[in-house]
C-alpha positions, 0 to 999 in steps of 0.5 A: 352903113358898116362902122367904118362908114358911119366913122369916115362920115362924121369925119367928113362932116368935121372937116367941112364945118372946119372948111367954114371955120378956116375961110381967109387961111388960104393956107390952112383951107390948101391943107384942109381940101387935100386931106380931104381928097384922101379921105375921099380916096379912102373911101372909094377904096374902102367901098372896093374892098367891101364889095369885093369881101361880099362878091367873095363871101357869096363865092364862098357860100356856093361852094360850101352849098356846092360841096354839100349837093356832091355829099349828097350826090356821093350818098345817092349814087352808091345806093342807087347803083346796087339797089336800081340797077340790077332791078333794071337789068332784069326789066329790060332783059325780061321785056325784050325775051317777050318781044322776042318770043311773043312778037307775032301773038302780042298786039299793036297796044301790048307791044306798045305798053313794052316799048314804055317800059323799056324807054322808062327803064333806059330813062332810069338807066340815065339818070343812074349813069348821069349821077355815077359820070359826075360823082366818078373823077377819073385823070384823062386819058388823053389821045390824038382822035378825030373829032369828026369820029368823036361826034359821030361816034356821039350820034350813032350811041343815041336813039335819034326819032325819025323826025330829028335831022342832025348834020355833022359838019365836012371839015376834020380837026385833029384833037388831044383828049379824052375820047370816051369822055367827050363822047358822053358830053356830047352825048348829053348835049344832042340829046338835050337837043332832041329833047328841046326840038320835041323830037322833030327838028334840026340840030346843026353841029359845027366845029373851027379851029383858029389860033389854037382854039377849037371850037365846037357849035351844038345849035338845034332849033327848038324854041330856047331855054327862058332867059331867066334859067340860062344862068342856072342851067349849069348848077348842080341838082338844077333841072326843069325836066320831070325825070331828070337829075340835074347833073347831066350839063353839070357833068358836061361843064366838069369835063370840058373844064377838065380840058382847060375847055369852056362852055356856055349857051345862048338863045336865038337859036338855042347854041351850045358852045365848047371851046377846046385848046388846039393842037 
């Protein structure tokens, strides 16, 4: 209880005591009861304001934490760019040369190991890109594009396992957006879906335009996101992946919001929904 609450409680107790003493004096009692009503109204408003201040304080703390996280990410990004990209390029290029020049003389076990090296290097490249994409804050390059073409471009840039079926929409919608940034958003979401269904299952993508709002839904046949994690998945640096940065979905949210849109997720089935302003 705050000091103001204690004072208010004491005042109300005093007024109740006074009410007992004024029994029979109806005029004084009426005035006293009006005063009581005013005090109770003030108490409610004070409690409301206190709650609002507490919420504002919590939000300010979150923003401060976010700013600190971003500062750390910025330092990490510059270090990662120079220290990891070049060595990773050497690794992937060397593996490619070995695969091309010695393919016929290598057994399946060795080829499998080379493939694992390439996949691991590509995973590291992706983590670097996640960090850099999140740190870079460039203005949008808006153009009118085909949403179907945009989605197809995202799918074409992803390595899709044989046992994964991606169903694209049949209808067409024209959208004013930054093509390259939204391609990365959809690549992130589709890649997450592929990982969620453990390389076997279906991904359904639907698009719709209604009352000036374009809706894109990406649904997968995975087991879903644990309910306790749903509120956190768009938080900076939050990840459930052993080799993740926790920035992919944060980047998606940032780009969608740059387009004055929203992104949400629900379970049963797992569906990411993006809403963007239509033409």
